[in-house]
C-alpha positions as CSV (number, residue, x, y, z in Angstrom):
1,M,26.4,-5.2,-71.0
2,A,23.8,-7.7,-69.8
3,A,22.9,-7.5,-66.1
4,K,23.9,-10.5,-64.0
5,L,22.3,-9.7,-60.7
6,G,19.0,-8.3,-59.4
7,V,18.4,-6.4,-56.2
8,L,14.9,-5.9,-54.8
9,I,14.4,-2.9,-52.4
10,I,11.3,-2.8,-50.2
11,H,10.4,0.1,-47.9
12,G,8.9,0.0,-44.4
13,V,6.2,1.8,-42.4
14,G,5.2,5.4,-42.7
15,W,4.6,7.8,-45.6
16,Q,6.8,6.9,-48.6
17,A,7.4,8.7,-51.9
18,K,7.5,6.6,-55.1
19,G,11.2,7.4,-55.5
20,F,12.0,6.2,-51.9
21,A,15.0,4.2,-53.1
22,D,16.5,6.6,-55.6
23,A,19.1,8.2,-53.3
24,M,20.2,4.9,-51.8
25,I,20.6,3.3,-55.3
26,G,22.7,6.2,-56.4
27,K,25.0,5.8,-53.3
28,L,25.2,2.0,-53.8
29,E,26.1,2.4,-57.4
30,R,28.9,4.9,-56.6
31,K,30.3,2.6,-53.9
32,I,30.2,-0.4,-56.2
33,S,32.1,1.6,-58.8
34,D,34.7,2.4,-56.2
35,Y,35.3,-1.3,-55.8
36,G,36.2,-1.4,-59.6
37,L,33.0,-3.1,-60.7
38,N,30.4,-2.1,-63.3
39,H,27.2,-1.3,-61.5
40,S,25.3,-1.5,-64.8
41,E,25.6,-5.3,-64.3
42,I,23.1,-4.9,-61.4
43,L,19.4,-4.1,-61.8
44,F,17.7,-2.4,-58.8
45,Q,14.0,-2.9,-58.5
46,P,12.0,-1.0,-55.8
47,I,8.9,-2.5,-54.3
48,Y,6.5,0.3,-53.6
49,W,3.5,-0.9,-51.5
50,H,2.7,2.3,-49.6
51,P,-0.4,3.3,-51.7
52,I,-2.3,0.2,-50.8
53,L,-2.6,1.1,-47.1
54,S,-2.2,4.9,-47.4
55,R,-5.6,5.2,-49.1
56,R,-7.3,3.4,-46.2
57,E,-5.4,5.5,-43.7
58,D,-6.3,8.8,-45.4
59,K,-10.0,7.8,-45.4
60,L,-9.8,6.9,-41.7
61,F,-8.0,10.1,-40.8
62,T,-10.2,12.5,-42.7
63,G,-13.4,10.8,-41.6
64,L,-12.6,10.8,-37.9
65,F,-10.6,14.0,-37.4
66,P,-11.7,16.6,-40.1
67,E,-11.2,19.5,-37.8
68,D,-7.8,18.7,-36.2
69,K,-5.3,21.5,-36.0
70,P,-1.5,21.4,-35.9
71,P,0.5,20.1,-34.2
72,L,-2.1,17.5,-33.1
73,R,-3.1,16.9,-36.7
74,W,0.5,16.2,-37.8
75,L,1.0,13.9,-34.8
76,R,-2.2,11.9,-35.2
77,R,-1.5,11.5,-39.0
78,K,2.0,10.2,-38.1
79,V,0.6,7.7,-35.7
80,I,-2.0,6.5,-38.3
81,N,0.8,6.1,-40.9
82,L,3.0,4.0,-38.6
83,I,0.5,1.9,-36.6
84,G,-2.0,1.8,-39.5
85,D,0.6,0.1,-41.7
86,V,1.2,-2.6,-39.1
87,T,-2.5,-3.3,-38.3
88,G,-3.6,-2.9,-42.0
89,Y,-1.1,-5.6,-43.1
90,Q,-1.7,-8.0,-40.2
91,Y,-2.7,-11.4,-41.7
92,M,-5.5,-13.5,-40.3
93,P,-4.7,-17.1,-41.4
94,N,-8.4,-18.2,-41.5
95,K,-9.7,-15.1,-43.1
96,K,-9.0,-13.6,-46.5
97,D,-7.3,-10.3,-46.0
98,E,-7.4,-7.9,-49.0
99,A,-4.5,-5.6,-47.9
100,H,-2.2,-8.5,-47.1
101,D,-3.0,-10.2,-50.5
102,N,-2.7,-6.9,-52.4
103,I,0.7,-6.1,-50.9
104,H,2.0,-9.6,-51.8
105,K,0.6,-9.0,-55.4
106,V,2.7,-5.8,-55.6
107,V,5.8,-7.8,-54.4
108,Y,5.1,-10.4,-57.0
109,D,4.6,-7.9,-59.8
110,S,7.9,-6.2,-58.9
111,I,9.8,-9.6,-58.9
112,A,8.3,-10.6,-62.2
113,D,9.2,-7.2,-63.7
114,L,12.8,-7.6,-62.5
115,R,13.0,-11.0,-64.1
116,R,11.8,-9.6,-67.4
117,K,14.5,-6.9,-67.2
118,L,17.1,-9.7,-66.6
119,D,16.2,-11.2,-70.0
120,N,13.7,-13.6,-68.4
121,K,16.6,-15.6,-66.8
122,D,16.7,-17.0,-63.3
123,R,19.6,-14.7,-62.1
124,P,20.7,-14.5,-58.5
125,V,18.7,-11.9,-56.5
126,I,19.4,-9.9,-53.3
127,V,16.6,-8.4,-51.1
128,I,17.2,-5.2,-49.2
129,A,14.3,-4.7,-46.8
130,H,13.7,-1.9,-44.3
131,S,11.4,-2.0,-41.2
132,M,8.1,-3.7,-41.9
133,G,9.4,-4.5,-45.4
134,S,11.5,-7.2,-43.8
135,V,8.4,-8.7,-42.3
136,I,6.6,-8.6,-45.7
137,M,9.4,-10.2,-47.6
138,S,9.9,-12.9,-44.9
139,D,6.2,-13.7,-45.1
140,Y,6.3,-13.7,-48.9
141,I,9.3,-16.0,-49.2
142,W,7.8,-18.3,-46.4
143,D,4.6,-18.6,-48.5
144,R,6.6,-19.6,-51.6
145,Q,8.6,-22.2,-49.6
146,N,5.5,-23.6,-47.8
147,W,2.7,-23.5,-50.4
148,D,0.2,-26.2,-49.8
149,R,-1.5,-27.0,-53.1
150,Q,-4.3,-28.9,-51.5
151,R,-5.2,-26.3,-48.9
152,K,-4.7,-23.4,-51.3
153,G,-6.6,-25.1,-54.1
154,G,-3.9,-25.3,-56.7
155,P,-0.3,-24.3,-57.6
156,D,1.3,-21.2,-56.3
157,P,0.4,-18.4,-58.7
158,Y,3.5,-16.4,-57.6
159,A,6.0,-19.2,-58.4
160,N,6.2,-19.7,-62.1
161,N,10.0,-20.2,-62.2
162,K,13.0,-20.4,-59.9
163,F,13.4,-16.6,-59.7
164,E,9.8,-15.9,-58.7
165,S,10.0,-18.8,-56.2
166,M,13.0,-17.0,-54.6
167,K,15.1,-20.1,-55.2
168,T,17.9,-17.9,-56.4
169,L,18.0,-15.7,-53.3
170,A,21.6,-14.8,-52.8
171,G,21.3,-12.3,-50.0
172,F,18.8,-10.9,-47.5
173,I,19.8,-7.5,-46.1
174,T,17.5,-6.2,-43.4
175,C,17.7,-2.9,-41.4
176,G,15.5,-1.6,-38.6
177,S,13.7,-4.9,-38.7
178,P,10.8,-5.6,-36.2
179,I,10.6,-9.3,-37.2
180,P,11.0,-10.4,-33.5
181,L,7.8,-8.5,-32.6
182,Y,5.8,-10.3,-35.3
183,A,7.4,-13.6,-34.3
184,L,5.5,-13.4,-31.0
185,A,2.5,-14.8,-32.8
186,Y,4.3,-18.0,-33.8
187,N,5.4,-21.0,-31.8
188,P,7.9,-22.4,-32.7
189,I,9.7,-19.5,-34.4
190,D,11.1,-20.7,-37.7
191,R,13.1,-18.7,-40.2
192,I,12.7,-19.0,-44.0
193,K,15.1,-21.4,-45.7
194,F,18.1,-19.4,-46.8
195,P,20.0,-19.2,-49.1
196,G,18.1,-20.1,-52.3
197,E,18.3,-23.8,-53.1
198,E,19.0,-23.2,-56.8
199,L,22.1,-21.1,-56.4
200,H,25.5,-22.2,-57.6
201,E,27.6,-23.7,-54.9
202,N,30.0,-20.7,-54.7
203,L,27.1,-18.3,-54.3
204,R,25.5,-20.6,-51.6
205,N,28.7,-20.6,-49.6
206,F,29.0,-16.8,-49.8
207,A,25.3,-15.9,-49.3
208,K,24.4,-14.2,-46.0
209,W,21.4,-12.7,-44.2
210,L,22.8,-9.4,-42.9
211,N,20.7,-7.6,-40.3
212,F,21.6,-4.0,-39.4
213,F,20.2,-2.4,-36.3
214,Y,20.9,0.6,-34.1
215,S,20.4,0.3,-30.3
216,G,18.7,3.8,-30.4
217,D,16.1,2.5,-32.9
218,V,13.2,1.1,-30.8
219,L,11.7,-0.5,-34.0
220,G,15.0,-2.2,-35.1
221,W,16.0,-5.5,-33.4
222,P,18.8,-8.1,-33.6
223,L,17.7,-11.5,-35.0
224,Q,20.4,-14.0,-34.3
225,N,19.2,-15.2,-30.9
226,L,15.5,-15.1,-31.9
227,S,15.5,-18.9,-32.3
228,P,18.0,-21.7,-33.4
229,S,16.8,-21.3,-37.0
230,Y,18.2,-17.7,-37.0
231,N,21.6,-18.7,-35.6
232,D,23.5,-18.0,-38.8
233,T,21.9,-14.6,-39.3
234,Q,24.6,-12.0,-39.0
235,D,23.6,-9.0,-36.8
236,S,25.5,-5.8,-37.1
237,K,25.0,-3.0,-34.6
238,I,25.5,0.4,-36.4
239,T,24.7,4.1,-35.6
240,V,22.3,5.9,-37.8
241,G,21.0,9.4,-36.9
242,L,19.8,10.3,-33.5
243,P,18.3,7.9,-31.0
244,V,14.5,7.5,-31.3
245,F,14.4,9.6,-34.5
246,C,16.6,7.3,-36.5
247,H,14.3,4.6,-37.8
248,T,14.0,6.1,-41.3
249,K,17.7,7.0,-41.6
250,Y,19.3,3.7,-42.7
251,W,18.7,4.2,-46.4
252,K,21.3,7.0,-46.8
253,D,23.7,6.4,-43.9
254,D,27.2,5.3,-44.9
255,N,27.3,2.9,-41.9
256,F,24.6,0.9,-43.8
257,I,25.5,1.8,-47.4
258,E,29.1,0.7,-47.3
259,P,28.7,-2.9,-46.0
260,T,25.7,-3.3,-48.2
261,A,27.6,-2.2,-51.3
262,K,30.5,-4.4,-50.3
263,Y,28.2,-7.4,-50.0
264,I,26.5,-6.7,-53.3
265,S,29.9,-6.4,-55.0
266,G,31.0,-9.7,-53.6
267,I,27.9,-11.4,-55.0
268,L,28.4,-9.7,-58.4
269,E,32.0,-10.9,-58.6
270,L,30.8,-14.5,-58.1
271,C,28.1,-13.9,-60.8
272,R,30.8,-12.9,-63.3
């Protein structure tokens, strides 16, 4: 049976294994099956950008602290993983930034690969983004929607069709998102245009930006009151793990999995 829907999954800060999304995908597929739908009609595509910055972070750590002993070694490595991801990605608008560009290239390659698996058709797509992954995807979509041919010196290389242009974006599901912290650099604060402009009317009417956060997660924030452009973003306060130590727990927690699976199922039914 041909797939009718694509789902992109992008991780956040910190050390990440290549199979970071496997457990969550398995849980989502089981929940979707419980709703009486065929999860094989959905293709899940992880976006794994961790190696781009981890190589820099490893070099920095081993070069500066070769004789560190536990537990200081573990703690310092953790700090470099977390803060290094943020500072390494930080985009300087008037200066070419290799890490920023390379991460966006990984995002594009994953999107293009997903389209190929969807028989090269511009199917609806949902994005699930954790932590800094929500910042990366928001930046990436913003660039597609605001590409300046004259200033950039030509057409957008990451927008060869409606799917790659994110014009079929049918859902944006964020969790543990620090977007408000990054928004401090902008005035005014404007959200990406959502949903995708090339969606069928029924999908456009159903499409939502769902933002999940836990009050005990110091890196996860609500979005709805960030600016007028975020007014229709739907914030959901949930509980995941223990306060302070919970930022990486969204992926496998049923409080996040169940509403996410329900939303994906609703989109799939409309695709059918």
